[in-house]
C-alpha positions in Angstrom: -56.1 -202.1 -46.7 -53.2 -204.1 -47.7 -49.7 -202.6 -49.2 -50.7 -204.1 -52.3 -53.4 -202.2 -53.2 -53.3 -198.9 -50.6 -52.9 -195.5 -51.9 -49.0 -194.8 -52.0 -47.3 -191.6 -51.5 -43.9 -190.5 -52.2 -42.2 -187.8 -50.7 -40.1 -185.2 -52.5 -37.6 -183.2 -50.2 -35.4 -180.4 -51.8 -33.4 -177.6 -50.6 -34.1 -176.1 -53.6 -37.7 -175.9 -55.5 -38.0 -179.7 -56.1 -38.7 -179.3 -59.6 -35.9 -181.6 -60.7 -36.7 -184.6 -58.5 -40.7 -184.1 -59.5 -39.8 -184.2 -63.2 -37.7 -187.5 -62.9 -40.4 -188.9 -60.8 -43.1 -188.3 -63.1 -41.2 -189.6 -66.1 -40.4 -192.9 -64.1 -44.1 -193.1 -62.8 -45.0 -193.3 -66.7 -43.6 -196.8 -66.2 -46.0 -197.7 -63.2 -49.1 -196.3 -64.5 -51.1 -199.0 -62.6 -50.1 -197.6 -59.2 -52.3 -195.3 -57.3 -49.6 -192.8 -56.0 -49.8 -189.1 -55.0 -46.8 -187.0 -54.2 -46.0 -184.8 -51.5 -43.4 -181.9 -52.0 -41.2 -180.4 -49.4 -39.4 -177.3 -51.0 -36.6 -175.1 -49.1 -35.9 -177.4 -46.6 -33.0 -175.8 -44.7 -33.1 -177.2 -41.0 -32.3 -180.5 -39.2 -35.8 -179.9 -37.6 -38.0 -179.8 -40.8 -35.8 -183.1 -42.1 -36.5 -184.9 -38.8 -40.3 -184.3 -38.8 -40.8 -185.2 -42.6 -39.2 -188.7 -41.6 -40.9 -189.3 -38.5 -44.1 -189.0 -40.5 -42.8 -191.1 -43.1 -41.8 -193.9 -41.1 -45.5 -194.1 -39.6 -46.9 -194.6 -43.2 -43.8 -196.5 -44.8 -43.6 -193.8 -47.5 -41.0 -193.6 -49.8 -38.5 -190.3 -50.1 -37.0 -188.9 -53.0 -34.6 -186.1 -52.2 -32.2 -183.5 -54.1 -30.3 -181.8 -51.2 -27.3 -179.6 -52.4 -26.2 -178.7 -48.9 -23.8 -181.5 -47.8 -24.4 -181.1 -44.2 -28.4 -181.3 -44.9 -28.1 -184.5 -47.4 -26.0 -186.2 -44.5 -28.7 -185.8 -42.1 -31.3 -186.9 -44.4 -28.9 -190.2 -44.8 -29.1 -190.7 -41.1 -32.4 -189.9 -40.8 -33.3 -192.5 -43.4 -31.4 -195.2 -41.3 -32.7 -194.3 -38.2 -36.2 -194.2 -39.1 -36.0 -197.4 -41.7 -37.4 -195.2 -44.4 -36.3 -196.0 -48.0 -34.9 -192.9 -49.4 -33.2 -192.4 -52.7 -30.8 -189.5 -53.2 -30.9 -188.0 -57.0 -28.2 -185.3 -56.6 -25.5 -186.6 -54.3 -24.0 -189.1 -56.6 -23.8 -186.7 -59.4 -22.2 -184.0 -57.2 -19.6 -186.6 -55.9 -18.7 -187.7 -59.5 -18.5 -183.9 -60.8 -16.5 -183.0 -57.8 -13.9 -185.8 -58.2 -13.7 -185.1 -61.9 -13.3 -181.7 -61.6 -11.0 -181.8 -58.6 -13.2 -179.1 -57.0 -15.7 -179.0 -54.1 -19.3 -177.8 -55.5 -20.5 -174.3 -54.2 -23.3 -176.1 -51.9 -25.7 -173.5 -52.6 -29.3 -174.3 -53.2 -31.3 -172.8 -55.8 -28.8 -171.6 -58.2 -30.5 -173.7 -61.3 -33.8 -171.4 -60.8 -32.5 -168.0 -60.1 -32.6 -166.9 -63.7 -33.6 -170.2 -65.3 -37.2 -169.7 -66.3 -36.0 -171.7 -69.4 -35.9 -174.6 -66.9 -39.8 -174.7 -66.2 -40.3 -174.7 -70.2 -38.1 -177.9 -70.5 -39.8 -179.7 -67.5 -43.4 -178.7 -69.2 -42.1 -179.8 -72.4 -40.7 -183.1 -71.2 -43.9 -183.8 -69.2 -46.3 -182.8 -72.2 -44.1 -185.1 -74.5 -44.3 -188.2 -72.2 -48.0 -187.9 -72.0 -48.3 -187.7 -75.8 -46.2 -190.6 -76.9 -47.3 -193.1 -79.5 -50.1 -191.3 -80.6 -52.0 -190.7 -77.0 -54.2 -187.6 -76.2 -54.5 -186.4 -79.8 -57.1 -184.1 -78.3 -54.6 -181.6 -77.5 -52.2 -182.4 -80.6 -52.9 -178.4 -81.3 -50.6 -177.7 -78.4 -47.5 -179.4 -79.9 -44.7 -177.5 -81.3 -43.7 -180.7 -83.2 -45.6 -183.7 -84.5 -43.6 -186.6 -85.7 -45.3 -189.3 -87.7 -43.8 -192.2 -89.1 -44.2 -196.3 -88.9 -42.9 -198.5 -86.1 -39.3 -198.5 -85.1 -38.3 -195.2 -87.0 -37.0 -193.3 -83.8 -40.3 -191.7 -83.2 -40.1 -191.8 -79.3 -36.1 -191.2 -78.7 -36.2 -188.1 -80.9 -39.5 -187.0 -79.2 -37.7 -187.0 -75.5 -34.4 -185.7 -77.0 -36.5 -182.8 -78.5 -38.4 -182.3 -75.4 -35.1 -181.8 -73.3 -34.7 -178.5 -75.6 -37.9 -177.1 -74.4 -39.8 -178.3 -77.5 -43.4 -179.7 -76.9 -43.8 -183.1 -79.0 -46.4 -185.4 -80.2 -45.5 -188.8 -82.0 -48.0 -190.2 -83.9 -47.3 -193.9 -85.3 -48.7 -194.5 -88.7 -50.4 -198.1 -89.1 -50.8 -199.5 -92.7 -54.6 -200.2 -93.0 -55.5 -197.9 -90.4 -57.0 -194.1 -91.2 -54.5 -191.1 -90.1 -56.0 -189.6 -87.4 -58.5 -186.9 -88.0 -56.6 -184.2 -86.1 -53.4 -184.3 -88.1 -55.3 -182.5 -91.0 -56.8 -180.1 -88.4 -53.2 -178.6 -86.9 -50.6 -176.1 -88.6 -49.0 -178.6 -90.9 -45.9 -176.9 -90.6 -45.5 -178.6 -87.2 -45.5 -182.3 -88.8 -42.3 -184.2 -89.9 -42.3 -187.5 -91.1 -39.4 -190.1 -90.4 -38.7 -192.7 -92.8 -35.9 -195.5 -92.8 -34.0 -197.8 -95.2 -35.8 -201.3 -95.7 -32.4 -203.2 -94.4 -32.3 -201.2 -91.5 -35.8 -201.0 -90.4 -35.8 -204.9 -90.8 -32.4 -205.3 -88.7 -34.0 -203.0 -86.0 -37.2 -205.1 -85.8 -35.4 -208.4 -85.9 -33.5 -207.3 -82.8 -36.6 -206.2 -81.2 -38.5 -209.3 -81.6 -35.5 -211.2 -80.3 -35.3 -209.3 -77.1 -39.2 -209.5 -76.9 -39.7 -213.0 -78.2 -41.5 -213.3 -81.3 -45.2 -214.6 -80.9 -47.8 -215.3 -83.8 -49.1 -211.5 -83.5 -45.7 -210.2 -84.4 -44.4 -212.8 -86.7 -44.2 -211.0 -89.9 -43.1 -207.6 -87.9 -39.6 -208.2 -89.4 -40.6 -210.0 -92.6 -38.6 -208.4 -95.6 -41.9 -208.0 -97.8 -43.8 -206.9 -94.9 -41.3 -204.1 -94.1 -41.0 -203.2 -97.7 -45.0 -202.9 -98.1 -45.2 -200.7 -95.0 -42.5 -198.3 -96.2 -44.0 -197.9 -99.6 -47.3 -197.4 -98.0 -45.6 -194.8 -95.4 -43.7 -192.9 -98.4 -47.1 -192.8 -100.1 -48.6 -190.9 -97.1 -45.7 -188.4 -97.5 -46.2 -187.9 -101.2 -50.0 -186.8 -100.4 -48.9 -184.5 -97.6 -45.9 -182.6 -99.2 -46.1 -179.7 -96.7 -44.6 -182.3 -94.4 -40.6 -182.5 -94.3 -39.5 -186.0 -94.3 -36.2 -187.1 -92.5 -34.4 -190.6 -93.6 -33.1 -191.5 -89.8 -30.7 -194.5 -91.3 -27.6 -194.6 -89.2 -28.2 -191.1 -88.5 -27.6 -189.9 -84.4 -30.6 -188.4 -82.8 -28.7 -185.5 -82.4 -28.0 -185.0 -86.0 -32.2 -185.1 -87.2 -33.1 -183.1 -84.1 -30.8 -180.2 -85.1 -32.3 -180.2 -88.7 -35.9 -180.0 -87.1 -34.8 -177.3 -85.0 -33.3 -175.2 -87.6 -36.4 -175.6 -89.7 -38.4 -174.6 -86.5 -36.2 -171.5 -85.9 -36.5 -170.7 -89.9 -40.5 -170.8 -89.6 -40.0 -168.3 -86.4 -38.1 -165.8 -88.9 -40.6 -166.1 -91.5 -38.2 -168.2 -93.9 -39.4 -171.5 -93.5 -39.1 -173.4 -96.7 -40.4 -177.1 -97.4 -37.9 -179.5 -98.3 -37.6 -183.2 -98.0 -34.2 -184.3 -96.1 -33.1 -187.9 -97.1 -29.7 -187.8 -96.2 
């Protein structure tokens, strides 16, 4: 089996839980979904002997190693083992620790596992981010009911970046594209309608965003009318009609608004719902 088609292995090493590296690797792998990769995670790695054994095995199979070592001596040992065994290794934590240390003019505590001593909330955030990445752009709608928030809107209304931002706060998000001429997914009518939030945008702003995107990607015959003024107006009017038909969905106009601002408004409504004071309202600010 050649390197091109063999199943590849990525090894995660941590002197803590390894959850940080695992979450980031899964996020990165969404961009390489044609690769057959499996992960092996070694947590609570605290000795030189453990590191040497891991690298000896990795060298045989040419594995990639990703590591998050808080302890500076262990991190240096990993770096030395990578050079010695000619193994590709990526340090996810060391550069950040160095940058923060220089900024604060203070050495880090260098104690592994502090993040997870009291932090169940961390695991909720990781789970929310994984869920959100797996439900981007209308994927896996069979589990739509498990979402905390469902974002709907036409192309380029900030659905994906807003989804990712909300997921970092532990909110499981599904974003569903509205496509003119295509019926809405039936699952949307089957879930709690209070979970659904519409996203809209002004005509000129949307047209400008789409023109820039076409410029980056290179327009072709399939996307030539993507940023056409009449086309944009038609799509927006159609989408706004969908929102009018579904009056229980709060609608946010994202024109010139920071993600944080829209996210804060959504989280405020979620909090109102939890406290039984949820009110339906249209947000066009």
